[in-house]
C-alpha positions in Angstrom: 0.0 0.0 0.0 1.5 3.2 -1.2 0.5 5.5 1.7 2.2 3.2 4.2 5.4 3.1 2.2 5.4 6.8 1.8 5.1 7.2 5.5 7.8 4.7 6.1 10.1 6.6 3.7 9.5 9.9 5.5 10.3 8.1 8.8 13.4 6.5 7.4 14.8 9.5 5.7 18.1 9.1 7.6 18.7 6.1 5.4 19.8 8.3 2.6 23.3 7.3 3.5 22.4 3.6 2.9 20.9 4.3 -0.5 22.2 6.4 -3.3 18.9 8.4 -3.3 16.2 8.3 -0.7 13.4 8.2 -3.3 11.4 5.0 -3.5 10.7 2.8 -6.4 7.2 1.4 -5.9 6.4 -1.9 -7.6 2.8 -2.5 -8.7 0.9 -5.2 -6.7 1.6 -8.7 -8.0 -2.1 -9.2 -8.5 -2.5 -6.3 -10.9 -3.4 -7.4 -14.4 -4.0 -5.7 -17.7 -7.6 -5.7 -18.9 -8.4 -8.4 -21.3 -5.5 -10.7 -20.2 -6.2 -14.3 -19.3 -4.0 -16.3 -16.9 -4.0 -19.8 -15.5 -4.8 -19.7 -11.8 -2.5 -22.6 -11.1 0.4 -20.9 -12.9 -0.3 -17.7 -11.1 -0.4 -19.4 -7.7 2.9 -21.2 -8.4 4.5 -18.0 -9.6 3.5 -16.2 -6.4 4.6 -19.1 -4.3 8.1 -18.8 -5.8 8.1 -15.0 -5.3 6.8 -15.2 -1.7 9.5 -17.8 -0.9 12.3 -15.7 -2.5 11.1 -12.6 -0.5 11.2 -14.6 2.8 14.5 -14.3 4.7 16.0 -15.7 7.9 17.0 -13.4 10.8 20.2 -14.2 12.8 22.1 -12.8 15.6 25.8 -13.1 14.9 29.3 -11.9 16.0 32.9 -12.7 15.5 34.4 -14.7 18.4 38.2 -14.9 18.7 40.2 -17.1 21.1 43.4 -19.1 21.6 43.2 -22.8 20.8 45.9 -25.5 21.1 46.6 -27.5 17.9 48.9 -30.5 17.4 52.3 -29.8 16.0 55.5 -28.1 16.9 58.5 -29.8 18.6 57.9 -33.4 19.5 54.2 -33.0 18.7 53.6 -30.7 21.6 50.3 -28.7 21.0 50.9 -25.0 20.2 48.6 -22.1 21.0 47.0 -20.6 17.8 44.9 -17.4 17.7 41.8 -17.9 15.6 38.4 -16.2 14.9 35.1 -17.5 13.7 31.7 -16.0 13.0 29.1 -17.5 15.3 25.4 -17.2 14.5 22.1 -18.0 16.2 18.9 -18.2 14.2 16.0 -16.2 15.7 13.1 -15.3 13.4 11.6 -14.9 9.9 11.2 -11.7 7.9 9.8 -10.6 4.6 11.1 -8.0 2.1 8.5 -5.3 1.6 10.2 -2.5 -0.3 13.3 -1.4 -2.1 14.5 2.1 -1.3 17.1 2.2 -4.1 19.0 -0.8 -5.2 20.9 -2.4 -3.4 19.1 -1.3 -0.2 16.0 -3.3 0.8 13.4 -2.8 3.6 12.0 -5.8 5.5 9.5 -6.5 8.2 9.5 -8.9 11.1 8.2 -9.1 14.7 9.4 -6.7 17.3 9.9 -9.4 20.0 12.6 -10.9 17.8 14.9 -7.9 18.7 17.1 -7.7 21.8 17.6 -4.0 22.5 21.3 -4.2 23.6 22.2 -6.4 20.6 20.7 -4.4 17.7 24.1 -4.1 16.0 24.5 -7.9 15.9 21.7 -8.9 13.5 22.0 -10.3 10.0 19.7 -11.8 7.4 20.2 -14.6 4.8 18.0 -16.2 2.2 18.3 -19.6 3.9 19.0 -21.1 7.3 21.5 -23.7 6.2 25.2 -24.0 7.0 27.3 -20.9 6.4 24.7 -18.8 4.5 25.6 -15.5 2.9 25.0 -12.9 5.7 23.8 -9.3 5.2 24.1 -7.0 8.2 20.9 -5.1 9.0 20.1 -1.7 10.4 16.9 -1.5 12.5 14.9 1.6 11.7 12.1 1.1 14.3 10.9 -1.7 16.5 8.5 -2.2 19.3 7.0 -5.1 21.3 4.0 -4.2 23.5 0.3 -4.7 23.8 -0.3 -2.5 20.7 2.6 -3.2 18.4 4.9 -6.1 17.7 6.8 -5.0 14.6 10.4 -4.4 13.5 11.4 -2.6 10.3 15.0 -2.9 9.1 17.2 -2.2 6.1 19.9 -4.3 4.5 22.0 -4.3 1.4 22.5 -7.1 -1.2 23.9 -7.4 -4.6 21.2 -10.0 -5.4 17.7 -9.1 -6.3 14.9 -9.7 -3.8 11.2 -9.6 -4.8 8.9 -7.6 -2.6 5.5 -8.5 -1.1 2.9 -5.8 -0.9 1.2 -4.7 2.3 -2.6 -4.7 2.5 -4.8 -1.8 3.6 -7.5 -2.2 6.2 -7.8 -4.1 9.4 -8.5 -7.7 10.3 -9.5 -10.0 7.4 -12.9 -11.7 7.4 -13.2 -15.1 9.0 -12.7 -17.8 6.3 -10.1 -15.8 4.4 -7.6 -18.1 2.8 -4.0 -17.4 3.8 -0.5 -18.6 3.0 2.7 -18.3 5.0 6.4 -19.0 4.4 8.6 -19.4 7.5 11.8 -21.0 8.9 10.3 -22.9 11.8 13.1 -24.2 14.1 15.6 -22.8 11.5 15.2 -26.0 9.4 14.1 -24.8 6.0 11.6 -22.6 4.2 8.1 -24.1 4.5 5.1 -23.0 2.6 1.8 -23.3 4.5 -1.8 -22.8 3.7 -4.7 -22.1 6.1 -7.6 -19.9 7.0 -8.5 -17.0 9.3 -10.6 -18.6 12.0 -11.4 -15.7 14.3 -12.1 -12.0 14.4 -10.1 -9.4 16.3 -9.7 -10.6 19.9 -11.5 -7.8 21.9 -10.0 -5.9 24.9 -12.4 -7.7 27.2 -11.5 -11.2 25.9 -8.4 -13.3 26.3 -8.5 -13.3 30.1 -5.7 -16.0 30.3 -3.9 -14.5 27.3 -4.0 -10.7 27.6 -1.2 -10.4 25.0 -3.7 -12.0 22.5 -5.9 -8.9 22.5 -5.8 -7.0 19.3 -4.7 -10.1 17.4 -6.6 -12.8 15.4 -6.1 -16.6 14.8 -5.2 -18.5 11.7 -4.8 -22.2 11.0 -1.2 -22.2 9.9 0.9 -24.7 11.9 4.1 -22.9 12.7 6.8 -23.5 15.2 9.5 -21.4 17.0 11.4 -19.4 14.5 8.3 -18.5 12.5 7.8 -15.3 14.5 7.6 -12.3 12.2 6.8 -14.4 9.1 4.2 -12.8 6.8 0.6 -14.0 6.7 -0.6 -13.3 3.2 -4.1 -13.2 1.7 -4.1 -16.1 -0.8 -6.3 -14.1 -3.3 -4.8 -10.6 -3.2 -1.2 -11.8 -2.5 -0.9 -9.0 0.1 0.4 -9.2 3.7 -2.4 -9.1 6.2 -0.5 -10.0 9.4 2.6 -11.4 11.0 2.8 -14.8 12.8 3.4 -13.8 16.4 2.8 -16.7 18.7 1.8 -20.3 19.2 0.1 -22.3 22.0 2.4 -25.2 22.9 0.9 -28.6 23.7 -2.5 -27.5 22.3 -4.4 -27.7 19.0 -4.9 -23.9 19.0 -4.3 -22.0 15.8 -1.4 -19.5 15.3 -1.7 -16.0 16.9 -1.4 -13.3 14.2 -0.9 -9.6 14.7 -2.6 -7.6 11.9 -0.7 -5.2 9.7 -2.8 -2.7 7.8 -3.9 0.3 9.8 -2.1 -1.0 13.0 1.2 -1.2 11.2 0.6 2.3 9.8 -0.1 3.6 13.3 3.2 2.0 14.5 5.1 3.8 11.7 3.4 7.1 12.5 3.5 6.8 16.3 6.3 8.9 17.7 5.8 7.4 21.1 6.6 3.9 19.8 10.1 2.5 19.3 11.8 4.7 21.9 14.9 3.1 23.4 17.0 4.3 26.4 19.3 1.5 27.7 20.1 1.5 31.4 23.6 2.6 32.4 24.2 -0.7 34.2 22.6 -3.5 36.1 19.9 -2.6 38.6 20.9 -2.9 42.3 19.2 -5.7 44.2 17.4 -3.2 46.4 17.6 0.2 44.7 15.7 2.2 47.4 17.5 0.8 50.5 21.0 0.6 48.9 23.5 2.7 51.0 25.5 5.3 49.2 29.0 4.3 48.2 31.8 5.1 50.7 34.7 7.1 49.3 38.3 6.4 50.4 38.4 9.7 52.3 35.3 8.7 54.3 36.4 5.2 55.0 39.6 5.8 57.1 37.7 6.1 60.5 36.2 2.7 59.8 39.6 1.1 59.3 40.9 2.7 62.5 38.0 1.4 64.6 38.3 -2.0 63.1 42.0 -2.2 63.7 41.5 -1.1 67.3 38.9 -3.8 68.0 41.1 -6.4 66.5 44.0 -5.2 68.7 41.9 -5.2 71.9 40.6 -8.7 71.1 44.2 -9.9 70.7 45.3 -8.5 74.1 42.3 -10.0 75.9 43.0 -13.3 74.2 46.7 -13.3 75.3 45.9 -12.5 78.9 43.2 -15.2 78.9 45.7 -17.9 77.7 48.3 -16.9 80.3 45.8 -17.2 83.1 44.7 -20.6 81.8 48.3 -21.9 81.7 49.0 -20.5 85.2 46.0 -22.3 86.6 47.0 -25.6 85.0 50.5 -25.2 86.5 49.0 -24.7 90.0 46.7 -27.7 89.6 49.7 -29.9 88.7 51.7 -28.7 91.8 48.9 -29.9 94.2 49.5 -33.2 95.8 46.7 -35.6 97.0 46.4 -36.1 100.7 
């Protein structure tokens, strides 16, 4: 939807340094057809499936780890220390490419709960979750995870072309709407799922045992951990209508989906969302009752008192031992009658 992308570009104007030009190149919806053309529904479905799969990417946390290790070799086969580095990754979530600012910079969407605030510089994406995928470092533009929003928008660069999936307007889709989903559950592989919307918007007075379900809806797509943030797409319009947000382990419950549409537009437009101010350090165990720190200048009387008490205890102890030894000597000198 064009209005959403325009709002996103206004918000993301600092990204001009990532792209050659900050102007957007909008791609017509995949469902748009010329009047009078006839297409095979099966071929169109298969074409969109390939496009959707190519636009779905895996999100990782990663960093380079360096250490000393001992390897065999050297004199008499004695292990020698060798300094080495390797890039360590951890798969986290699924994302979908939604726009292209200016090649080679892409914009993608995932769930806000996938982001750890103090690790925002350690995130990467790849087009698969296999061994040693090609990693693209990402820059988070805005993210939030609360009762209203669970979204994260980020940018990444790639020399490869990625298709884009359009965002739908409106709110919650009607019950019975056919949906499709591509995700990386458990970081295994891309899986393509089909299902239906089976509930309306969960109202503020519903979900007593699941308050975080409010403002969401349910869809029958069987996803697992790692599918968070994956796009839920209308099978007819081929537009994103939500993000897979949560599952209900050990139950037959459908997947919890947070709608996009107007709610995502509000997230982009809401200046009170996505604010981050990291704490300066760990919180004390008891912040209110914690005594103020003692400076070296203030602590010398404490040391003197402590030293005096130790000295007094030593003197008392020495006199006590001498009295005890003297008493024992007197007892030995006594003779029985």
